[in-house]
N, C-alpha and C positions, 0 to 999 in steps of 0.2 A: 411503620417508620415514615417521615415521608419522603416520596420521591428524591427530592436534593439534597437528604442525608445519604441516601443510598448510595447517589453516582457519586457523591463527594467521597465517601469512605471506598467507591469501588478505585478512583481514582488514588485515594493513599496507599492504600493497598497495591497499587501499581505499583505507585513509586519505591515500596520497599520490593519489589520485588516477588510482592505474593501473589502469581498469578493465578490460582485456584480460587483462593478467596477474592482477589478481582474478579474472574469468572462471572462466579457464582452471584455478588452482588451488582454487578451490570447487569444480568440476565433480570434478578428482580425490580430492578429499575425500568426495565426497557419497556415492561408489563403495569406501571404504574401510569395509570387515567389522568395526572397532572401533565405529563411531558402530552405534546399534538401527535400524532402516527409518523410524521415524517424526523423528529427526534427520537422517536421508540425503534425506530429501526438503525439509526446512527449508532446510538446505545448500544442496543444488539451486535451489532456490528464488531463495537468493540468488545463485548465480551466472545466473540468470534475469533475474534485477534489473540486474546489472555486464553483461550481455549486450547487455540493452537500451541502457542509458548510452550504450555505441560506439557502437550502430548496428547489431549484428549481430542484425537482428532475427528472420530466418528461424531462423539459429540458437535464438534464442530459443523461435521457438515450437516448435524438434522440441525442446527440452527441458519444452516445457509441457505438449508432448502425452505424453511418457514422465512427468510429475507428476501427469495426470490421472488415467492407467490405474492408476499405482502406488496413490493414495489413492482410488479408488474400489474397488480392488483392498479395500484395507487399511479398508476405510471409515475413513477419517479426515476425517470432516469440516471441520475444520479448515483443512489443507493443499490441498482439494479447492475450498474458498471464496477462500485465498490466489492458489491457481493461477488461477484465474478473474480475478482481480482485478487480475494480472497480467497477465495476456492482454488484458484490457481495456486499458491502460496502451499494449501495445503498439501496439493498432488506434487508439486515442487520439492517439502520438507518430504514426501515418501517417495522422490526418485523418477514419479510418471513427468518426465521430465515434457514429452511428448503432449502427453493431455493437456499439462499444465501454457504448454502452448499454443496450441488450439483453444482453450477458453481463453486465453489473454487477446488473441487472432480475435474469437468469436465479439469480446468486449470492444474490441478497437473498432467493431464492423457497427456494431451497434449506438454506442458512442457518435461515428462518423454521421452514420444514418440520421440520428437524431439531431445532426446539427450542432452538438458538444465538442467541438477538438478537442477544449480543453482536456478533458476528463481522457479522450483516445491518447494525449499524449502523456498523461499520467501511468496510462495502461502501458506506452511507450518505451516507459524506463524500465518498466519490471522484462519484456518480453527482449529488451534488449541486453540485461544483465543476464537472460535465461540463455540465449543467442550466443552468448559471449562463453560462459559457460559451459555451452554444447559445442566450442571451439569455433562456431561461424562466426567470428570479432567484426569479418567487414559487413557482412548482416546485420550485426547486432548498429553499428554505428549511427546510421540516418535514425532509429529508432532512442537513442540517447541522444540524439542531436536535437531530435525535436522537441521532448522530455527537458532538457538543457535551456532550452529557449523558452517554450513555457514556464517553466519555472524562474525563469530571469525577468520575465514581463511579470508572473505575481509578484515576485521581490519578496520569493522563499528562499534566504540565503544558505538553508540548513540540507533543505532538498537540491541548489546550486552547487553546493559544495559537494555531496553526495553524488549527482549526478557528473561532475567530473571527476571525483575520483574512479567511476566506471569508465569513462571514458578514454580513461589514462590507461585502464586495464585492457582496454580493448586495443589501444594502441600498441602496448604493451607484446600482445597476443599475435600482434602486426609488424612486431618488429621496429618499431618505429616510437625508439626511445625518446628522443627530442621533445614529442608532442606530448609524448605519456608522461614526463618528466611536467614541460609545461603543464598540466590539466590537471596534475599531483599538487603542483606550488601554488597554483590559482585556489584549487580545493582549501590545498591546506590554511593556506591565508585570508579565507573567508572562515572557514572553518575556528580558527583563534580569535579572530574579529568578534564573531556570536558568541563564543565563550567568553571571552572578557565582558564584551556587552549586556552578559546575563550574571555576573558575580554580582 
């Protein structure tokens, strides 16, 4: 089976909510020589996400360890930061919020050191949601606002809508219901436009 067929099959399985099959197919595709190493790392990261979704957290952590080593050896900061983000997600799903926050903070610091503020802003979205969930909405606000600015600049409407929802949640926690409502309404309008455009 050729690598592109494996990737297409994994994507098909993912769209049909078969996360176990998708994870296995992405892992097989990630080791195909037809893809360059950077693409192999990104495909392996898709496998990690699927493993996490289907609850195979230890297997996901094993793949993350492989990915981290590969990314560091290749000096691939993007894969390195996205791998840390995935690791934080696993800790979060296990209820290890402090560890998740440490991992995201480390990823932000690494991205900034390497001059990749765009990657740092992506991580700030995650840390903002984490802080908000932990009752620290005031500390979450600048993180989510930075991520929102990044996604607006990038022209990513789904991420803008998601971060507006996250921002609305922060304002709700802070009892600023008019700001929360404004964020929710703008996010919903963007989501509806994007949904209509994709039909």
